[in-house]
N, C-alpha and C positions, 0 to 999 in steps of 0.2 A: 736731285743729288744722286750720284751714282756710287758704286762700291769703291772706286778709287779715291773719291773724296773722303769717304768714311775711314778708309785705311790710312790716308795721309793725316787726317785729323787725329786719329788715335795714335799714330806714330809721333806726331808733333807733341801731343799731350804727354806721351810716355817719355820722350827725350827732353824736351824743353821744360815741361811742367815741374819735375823734381828739381831742376837747376834753379828755376825761378823761386820755387818754394824754399830752397836752401838759403837764398839770399834775402827773402822777405820775412823770415821768422818762422817758417814751417818746419824747422829741422828737428822738432820733437817727435816726429813720426819716424817709423822705420822707412828705409828706402823702398821696400816693396809696397807699403801703404801709399807712399807718395807717387809711385808709378801707377798704381791702380786708380788713385784719385786723379792723376793726370790724364789717363785714358778716358775715364768717365767724363771729366770736365772738357776734354778736347772734343769728344763726340757730341756733347751737349751744345757747346758753342758752335760747332760746325752745323748741326741740325738747326739751331736757332738762327744762325746767319742765313742759311738757305731759306728758312721759313719767312724771314724778314725781307727777303728779296735782295739781299746784298749781292750784287753781281760781281763783275770783274773790277775790283778796286785797283788791283795792281796792273791790270791790262788783260786783253782778251787772248793773249798767246797761251798755249797749253802749259808751257813751263812756268809762266807767272801764275797761272791758276793753281798749279801744284804747290808752288811756294806759298801762295796765299792760304791754301788748305793747311799746310804744315804750321804756318804762323798762327792761324786761328786756333788750331788744336793746342799749340803751345801756350797761347794766351789763356784759354779756358782751363787747361790743365794746371797751369801755374797758379791761377786764382783759386781753384778748388783745392789743390794740394796745400797752398798756403793757409787757407781758412781752416782746413782740417787739422793742420799742424798747430795752429794757434789755439784751436778749441781743445786739442789734446793737452796743451800746456796749461790751460785754465782748469781742466778737470783733475 
């Protein structure tokens, strides 16, 4: 995993993560907390996918690899931001 993948995972988590959290019930957190949770979740999923050996799911082209990194980050960021928002609601 190189630095570009980490940056794209973090960007996907920061952009897509709060949007997903807003629609899945994580809206009880502030936007800044959702962005931070999105970045952390995006980096975590990206590192986990790399450790699991998930290669080129969308294709071996460099552009498709970048899109895959952004989507992985958005997925992980959205999940973590949603969970953190739901936990805030319960507390």
